[in-house]
C-alpha positions as CSV (number, residue, x, y, z in Angstrom):
1,M,37.4,-65.0,14.4
2,L,34.1,-66.4,13.2
3,I,35.1,-70.0,14.2
4,T,35.9,-68.7,17.7
5,Y,32.4,-67.2,18.1
6,V,30.9,-70.5,16.8
7,I,32.8,-72.4,19.5
8,I,31.7,-70.0,22.2
9,F,28.1,-70.3,21.0
10,L,28.3,-74.1,21.0
11,Y,29.6,-74.1,24.6
12,G,26.9,-71.6,25.5
13,I,24.0,-73.8,24.3
14,I,25.5,-76.9,26.0
15,I,25.6,-75.0,29.3
16,G,22.1,-73.8,28.4
17,S,20.9,-77.3,28.4
18,F,22.1,-77.8,32.0
19,L,20.4,-74.5,32.9
20,N,17.1,-76.0,32.0
21,V,17.7,-78.8,34.4
22,C,18.4,-76.3,37.1
23,I,15.3,-74.2,36.3
24,Y,13.1,-77.3,36.6
25,R,14.7,-79.0,39.6
26,I,15.9,-76.3,42.0
27,P,12.4,-75.1,42.9
28,K,11.4,-78.8,43.5
29,K,14.5,-79.4,45.7
30,E,15.6,-82.2,43.3
31,S,19.2,-83.1,42.6
32,I,20.6,-81.4,39.5
33,V,23.4,-84.0,39.2
34,T,22.3,-87.5,40.3
35,V,18.8,-87.8,38.6
36,R,18.9,-88.6,34.9
37,S,17.1,-86.4,32.5
38,H,13.6,-87.7,31.7
39,C,10.3,-86.8,30.0
40,M,8.1,-84.9,32.4
41,A,5.0,-86.7,31.1
42,C,5.9,-90.4,30.8
43,G,9.2,-90.6,32.7
44,Y,11.1,-91.9,29.7
45,Q,14.9,-91.6,30.4
46,L,16.4,-89.5,27.7
47,K,19.3,-90.9,25.6
48,W,22.3,-88.8,24.7
49,Y,20.9,-88.2,21.2
50,D,17.7,-86.7,22.8
51,L,19.8,-84.2,24.7
52,I,21.7,-82.4,21.9
53,P,20.9,-78.7,22.6
54,V,18.4,-77.1,20.2
55,F,18.9,-79.8,17.5
56,S,17.2,-82.6,19.3
57,F,14.2,-80.3,19.9
58,V,14.0,-79.4,16.2
59,F,14.6,-83.0,15.0
60,L,11.8,-84.4,17.3
61,R,9.5,-81.5,16.4
62,G,9.3,-80.5,20.1
63,R,7.8,-83.8,21.3
64,C,8.9,-86.7,23.5
65,R,10.4,-89.5,21.4
66,K,8.5,-92.1,23.6
67,C,5.0,-90.7,24.3
68,G,4.8,-87.8,21.8
69,E,4.0,-85.2,24.5
70,K,4.9,-81.6,23.6
71,V,8.1,-80.3,25.1
72,S,8.1,-76.8,26.5
73,M,9.6,-74.1,24.2
74,Q,11.6,-73.0,27.3
75,Y,14.2,-75.6,26.5
76,P,15.5,-74.4,23.1
77,L,14.9,-70.8,24.1
78,I,17.1,-70.9,27.2
79,E,19.8,-72.8,25.3
80,L,19.7,-70.3,22.4
81,A,19.6,-67.3,24.8
82,N,22.6,-68.6,26.7
83,G,24.6,-69.2,23.5
84,V,23.8,-65.8,22.0
85,L,24.5,-63.9,25.3
86,W,27.9,-65.6,25.6
87,V,28.8,-64.6,22.1
88,L,27.6,-61.0,22.7
89,T,29.6,-60.8,26.0
90,F,32.9,-61.7,24.3
91,A,32.1,-59.5,21.3
92,I,31.4,-56.5,23.6
93,C,33.9,-57.0,26.5
94,G,36.7,-58.7,24.5
95,F,38.6,-61.9,25.1
96,R,39.7,-61.6,28.7
97,M,39.1,-63.4,32.0
98,E,36.3,-61.0,33.1
99,S,34.4,-61.9,29.9
100,L,34.4,-65.6,31.0
101,L,33.2,-64.6,34.5
102,Y,30.5,-62.5,33.0
103,C,29.3,-65.4,30.8
104,L,29.1,-67.7,33.8
105,M,27.3,-64.9,35.7
106,I,24.8,-64.5,32.8
107,S,24.1,-68.3,32.9
108,G,23.3,-68.0,36.7
109,L,21.2,-65.0,36.1
110,L,19.1,-66.8,33.5
111,V,18.3,-69.5,36.0
112,L,17.6,-67.0,38.7
113,S,15.4,-64.9,36.5
114,V,13.1,-67.7,35.3
115,I,12.7,-69.2,38.8
116,D,12.1,-65.8,40.4
117,A,9.5,-64.9,37.8
118,R,7.6,-68.1,38.5
119,T,8.0,-68.4,42.2
120,L,8.8,-64.9,43.5
121,E,11.8,-66.4,45.2
122,I,15.5,-66.2,44.4
123,P,17.3,-69.5,45.2
124,F,19.9,-69.0,47.8
125,G,22.3,-71.4,46.0
126,I,22.3,-69.2,42.9
127,N,23.3,-66.2,44.9
128,V,26.1,-68.3,46.5
129,Y,27.3,-69.4,43.0
130,L,27.4,-65.7,41.9
131,L,29.2,-64.7,45.0
132,V,31.9,-67.4,44.3
133,L,32.4,-65.9,40.9
134,G,32.6,-62.5,42.4
135,G,35.2,-63.8,44.9
136,I,37.3,-65.0,41.9
137,R,37.1,-61.6,40.3
138,E,38.1,-59.9,43.5
139,I,41.1,-62.1,44.0
140,L,42.2,-61.7,40.4
141,G,41.8,-57.9,40.7
142,G,44.0,-57.7,43.8
143,C,41.3,-56.2,46.0
144,T,42.0,-54.5,49.4
145,L,39.9,-55.0,52.5
146,F,38.4,-51.5,52.0
147,S,37.6,-52.0,48.3
148,L,36.1,-55.4,49.1
149,A,33.8,-54.0,51.8
150,A,32.7,-51.2,49.4
151,D,31.9,-53.6,46.6
152,L,30.0,-56.0,48.8
153,F,28.0,-53.7,51.0
154,L,27.7,-50.2,49.5
155,V,24.6,-51.0,47.4
156,S,23.4,-54.1,49.3
157,G,23.6,-52.2,52.6
158,F,21.3,-49.5,51.3
159,L,18.9,-52.2,50.1
160,M,19.1,-54.0,53.4
161,L,18.1,-50.7,55.1
162,L,15.2,-50.4,52.7
163,Y,14.2,-54.1,53.4
164,I,14.2,-53.4,57.2
165,L,12.3,-50.1,57.0
166,T,9.6,-51.6,54.7
167,K,9.5,-54.9,56.5
168,G,10.3,-56.7,53.2
169,K,7.6,-55.0,51.2
170,G,9.9,-52.6,49.3
171,I,12.6,-55.2,48.3
172,G,13.0,-58.9,48.8
173,G,15.8,-60.5,50.9
174,G,16.9,-62.5,47.8
175,D,17.3,-59.2,45.9
176,V,19.6,-57.9,48.7
177,K,21.8,-61.0,48.6
178,L,21.9,-60.7,44.8
179,M,23.3,-57.2,45.1
180,V,26.0,-58.5,47.4
181,A,27.1,-60.9,44.7
182,A,26.8,-58.2,42.1
183,G,29.1,-56.0,44.1
184,A,31.8,-58.7,44.1
185,L,31.3,-59.4,40.4
186,L,31.0,-55.9,39.1
187,G,32.5,-53.6,41.7
188,W,30.5,-51.0,43.5
189,K,30.4,-48.4,40.7
190,L,28.9,-50.9,38.2
191,T,26.6,-52.3,40.9
192,V,25.1,-48.8,41.4
193,L,24.6,-48.6,37.7
194,S,23.0,-52.1,37.6
195,L,20.6,-51.1,40.4
196,F,19.6,-48.0,38.4
197,F,19.0,-49.9,35.2
198,G,17.2,-52.7,37.1
199,C,14.8,-50.3,38.6
200,L,14.3,-48.5,35.3
201,Y,13.6,-51.8,33.5
202,G,11.3,-52.9,36.2
203,S,9.3,-49.7,36.2
204,V,8.9,-49.5,32.4
205,I,8.4,-53.2,31.6
206,H,6.1,-54.0,34.6
207,I,3.9,-50.9,33.9
208,F,3.6,-52.2,30.3
209,R,2.7,-55.7,31.6
210,M,0.1,-54.2,33.9
211,K,-1.5,-52.1,31.2
212,C,-1.4,-54.5,28.3
213,M,-1.1,-58.0,29.9
214,H,-3.1,-57.4,33.1
215,A,-0.2,-58.5,35.3
216,G,-0.6,-58.0,39.0
217,R,1.1,-55.2,41.0
218,V,3.5,-57.6,42.7
219,L,6.7,-58.0,40.6
220,A,9.7,-60.2,40.7
221,M,12.7,-57.9,40.8
222,G,15.3,-60.6,40.1
223,P,14.9,-60.6,36.3
224,Y,15.1,-56.8,36.2
225,L,18.1,-56.6,38.5
226,S,19.7,-59.3,36.3
227,M,19.1,-57.3,33.2
228,G,20.7,-54.3,35.0
229,M,23.7,-56.4,35.9
230,V,24.2,-57.5,32.3
231,T,23.8,-53.9,31.0
232,A,26.4,-52.7,33.5
233,A,28.8,-55.6,32.7
234,W,28.5,-54.8,28.9
235,F,28.3,-51.0,28.8
236,G,28.9,-49.8,32.4
237,N,32.4,-48.4,32.0
238,T,31.5,-46.7,28.8
239,I,28.4,-45.1,30.4
240,I,30.4,-43.9,33.5
241,T,33.1,-42.4,31.3
242,W,30.5,-40.6,29.2
243,Y,28.7,-39.3,32.3
244,L,31.8,-38.1,34.0
245,G,32.7,-36.3,30.8
246,F,30.1,-33.7,31.6
247,F,32.0,-32.6,34.7
248,T,35.4,-32.2,33.1
249,I,36.6,-28.9,31.7
């Protein structure tokens, strides 16, 4: 079993390396596939041995091989985070197809969260990617037209109404689209739970950031909704079963 988790971790950090490319290039509208990886300071085109996830950063002591410029800690942290989250997903959810979809979801949410935190904008392409994953899950689950509509629009419809009533001040359009994808990926019950936890995380963490780190009142909801989605994917069914237990005789 240990070797299986090691393999999952290695795949996770490899994908994590690609996530860093997405985080840097998507906001700049640069291609994530045709442009070779390079040093941001001197333009040096990185060799394959400069791109080994985590290990290249450690071996080069966090600096460019060519010019010696410091490399952002974001690179190994995203790689490690993706690897660890993939392992935790399989450990918590078991070895099944949904776990793989959740891992791919988490990778997309990492990209989305970092970009939204920096730009206050959720890339449309990431929401499309998550919706495609959700479509796969719906097909594999043998959805009906009614269940599909409920998954897609029960939560996002409420948020769209909030968006219209507040003229975009209460929730962002990207957040609404994210909840459409969440509905397809998680089902409407877990999406309700992910919204609850996302709002809870956003309230507690952002108040802390405002008090202790002097953050502004405007917050990016994408990272918190993403945290809520992961919480629901990992523990949602257990939480719902526990909650419903209070109403059974």
